[in-house]
N, C-alpha and C positions, 0 to 999 in steps of 0.2 A: 579185744576191743579197735584195734586196726583192721579186722578181718571184717566187723560188721559195718564200718565205716568205709571201706571197700567197697561191699556190695553195694552200702544203700547208693552211693555216689553213682554208681556202674547201673544199678537200677533205672535212677533220673535221669541219664546221660540216655540212655538208649541205646542201641547198635552201634558203632563206629561207621561210619561210612568208608566205606574200598575209593580208593583215587579214581576209576572212571565217574562214581556218583559225587563225586565234590560238585558242590554248587560253585561255577566260576563268576565272579563279579562283572557288570555289563561294561565292557569296555567299549567306549565311541570311538571309531576309527574314521580318521581322515584321508578320502582316498587324495591321493596326488593331481593337482591338476594342470597338467602343464600348458594348458592352453590359457586358462588365468593367467598363471605367471607370465607368459610370454607376450600376452598382452597390456598388462602391468609396466613390464620393462621394456616393450615399442613406445606407450604411452609417456616414461617420467623421461625418454630417450627424448619425444619429440619434445616434449616439456620444455627441456634443458636447453635440449638447438636452438626452440623458438625463440628463446628467456636469452639468449645468449646472441641471436641474432638483432633481437629487437636494440639489447644494449650495447653492442660495438658498433652500429650501424652509423656511420658518420652523418647521413642526411636527414636523421631526426632532429639533429641539434640542441641534443640533450643540456647544455647550457643555455640554451634559454629558457628551455624549460623551463630549469632551477630561476633562473633571474626572473622571470614573465612569474611566478608559481603563488608570492607575497605580493605582486605589484597590488598597489594604490587603487588603482583601474579596475584589477579583477576582483578585487577585494566587495566595492563597491558595489562590481556586478549580479557578485556573489551574493551579498545584500539585500539584493533587488530579489533574486532568485528564492529564496529564503520568508522573502514580503509574502511576496503573489503567492507561493507554497500557501503558509498559516494561513493569511487572509481568506484564499481562496477555499480550500477547506474547511474553514471555518464556518463561512456565508454556505457554502456547497452542502454542509450538513444540517443548516436550518435549512432552507430550501428542500432537503429531503427528508426533512422528518415533517415540515409542512405538507409535505407532499403527500407521503406515506400516511399521511392521516389521513387528507382529503380522499386517498385511495378507499381506504377501507371506510369512509362514512358510510350512514345511508341515506347521501343525499345523492340524487343522481346526477344535478348540474356538479356538485362538488366531484364526485368519480370521475367527469367526463371531463372537465377545467384539467384536472390529473392526468388522467390519461393523454390529452394533446399534448401535456406539455412533456411528458416524456418520450411521447412518441417524436416531437418534432425535435426535440434537444438531442435526441439519442441516435438519430434518423439521420439529420447535418453533418458532416464531418469539422471538426474543431477548428480546423486552418479557416475551413470558409466563417464561421462564427465571428473569427478574433477579426480578420481581411472586415465584418461586416460591421462589428462594432465600431471599430477604429474610422468607418467612411459613415457612421451615420449622421455626418453631417448634409451628406446630398439629400439625405430626405429630411432630413430635421432641421434646417440651420438654426434653429434656436429653440431653446426650452425653457419653458417657465411655469407657473404656478398664475393659476386662477379659476376662473367658473368654464365648469368643459363646455362639449359641444356647443364650440365658439364664444364663448362670451367674452369678457373682459381678463384680460390676465394681469396681474399683479405685480409680476418678476420676472423678471426673462434674462437668459444666459446666451452667450455663442455655444455655440456645440463642441466649435472647434476649439476654444479655449478652455470648455467645462472635461470635453473627452480624449484626455492626452491619452498617450500610446499604454503608462500604468491602468489607467484607469478603461481603457479599452481592454488592456490585457485580464484585466481581474472582472470585469463582467464577463468573459466571455470565457472561463477558465472555470470562476463561481458558478453559473448558469448552469454552463453543461456538466459539471461536479454534481449538482444540486438532481438534475434528468436520474444518474447513476447510483445517487446514495439516496434515492428516494426507493430505487428497488431493493437495497440492502437493506433499509429501517423497516421494508414494507414486509420481509422476508420474515425476516429477527422478530417481529410480533405475530405472525399468522405463525410462528412457531412454539408461543405458549401455548398450552394448554388453556382451551375456552373454559374449562371446566371451573380453574382457576380463580378465572374473573366473573364465573358463577357466584360459587361461593362467598367474592367477597363483597360482591354487589349484596347476596342476601344477609350480611353482619352490617348493612347500611353503609358502605361506604361509596363515598360521588364517584362518578366515571371517572375525573382527575386526577383522584387519589388512587385508583385503580390502577392506570397507567402509571403514575409515579411510583408505587408502590411493590403491584403484584408484576404491571408485563414489563416493565423498563429493566427493574433487573434482572429477571430473566433472559430480555432478548440481548442484551448487551454482548451474552457470554458468545452469540451469534453474530452480531453486528460488528462488535470488534474489527475483530481478524479482516474481512474483506474491508474494514475500512482504512486497517493499516497498510495493506497494500496498495489504497486508493490511493494516501497518502504519498507514499514510495512511487507511486506513477506520476503524482503531480508532480514530482522533484525534479524529473525529467519531462514529462512534459510542458513544461512553463518554459522547453528552447523553442517551442514551435513562435511564442511571441517577438523571437528573432528578424519575423517580417513584417512586423509592425515598429518596428525599433520602439521593443517594450523594453531597453537600457539592461537586460536579465543577461547573465554570466557567459551565453554564449553570442547575443550581441555586442557585449563590449572588447568578444575576444577574436569576432568579424574583426570590429573598427581596429582593431591593431595591428593584427596580420592585412588588412588591405593599407596601412603604413610601412609597417618594415616587412611584408612580403611573408613571414614566418608562419606559412599556413598550418602546417602540421603541428610544430611544437608549440604553437596558441590552442589549437585544437586539445594536443596532449593533456595541457595545463586546466583547461574546463571539465575532462575525462578524468580528470584527477579529481575534482572539487564534487563532480555529479555523483562520484565511485564513495568517497568522503561522506558526502550527505547521506547516499543512501546506508549504510554501512552502519553508523548510528541513529539511524531510524529503526534498520530493522533490528539494531539489540533494542530500542525503547519499545517499538512491538511486540517484542519476545516478550516483557519483564509486562506490560500492560495486559496479552492474552492471560497470560498466567497468575495476574493477579484479579481477571473476572473468570477465571478457570475453578477460582477456592469454592469449595461445597458443593460444587456438583462431580465428581467423583472423575475426573479428568484434568490434566495438564495443558498447558500449551501446543500445541499439535506441533512436533520436531523438535531436535534440536537449535540452540541458538544457531550453531554454524550451517546448519540445514536451513534456518530461514533467511541467514544472509545471502547463502547463497541463492536461492529462490527470488531473493527481492532484486539480487544483480542481476539477473536474467527477463523479472518483469518487465515486458516494454508499451505496457497499456494498451495491447492490441482489441481489447474490449469495446478502445476508443472506433 
């Protein structure tokens, strides 16, 4: 009985392979890269040296930085920066959607008007636009409501009293942002398959419902990432309103160092707050992208750490 089992086992197993014929498992070899280790070591050494030099430099006046970080004036300027960023982006998004719809309209007049708007406000520097809005009273001393083309005016206001530094900053930032957002929205709308719109129209859906239920939900996946980048860029672009006394974070920091001459310390205070705002916005952008990427087989591009790093390096050079 034992002899029969041995034969069957031997027959089923086949001939035993010899030593040289044994199949060796694949092993991934990691070759040594001394150049990479050397570069990493040098980089780490430079970072440590730079951090230590900054930390112990007495000319940076870290005690002043700590004292003014949560100063009331600084926090008021920070609040103005947040207000300008949020309000300008909201108005810019609304303008961008309207202009994008005009650009894809079948009316040549609407397309021409939208193209002229984008051409002008993307083609002129934002700083020039801010100065122009701040000095608009030189062209129109009064603004009012009434009958157009030289008719009587029902009510008028002095332009200098109406267009304050904050209002001029809001006008310049939002109108300029609308030109960029229109291109972002237009690209998102164009990316949706036209066949889906034709199918929705065949089902009897109106044009507004097609845009609301078919086109926009799919276009948001493309619109949200660059819009988040524009928002983060806007946080730092608001610093340009310091030239028109917009009372933003950089403006109040400049006013403080003109009185106590602590230029570098107060610029560091402002920079820390810009970094904080940028980091918070980067986290929000990451989760917002992941939310709109559901159901499309993809997730938000990059890790959260990589997203924060890219946004910290974003300079808004597109302007």
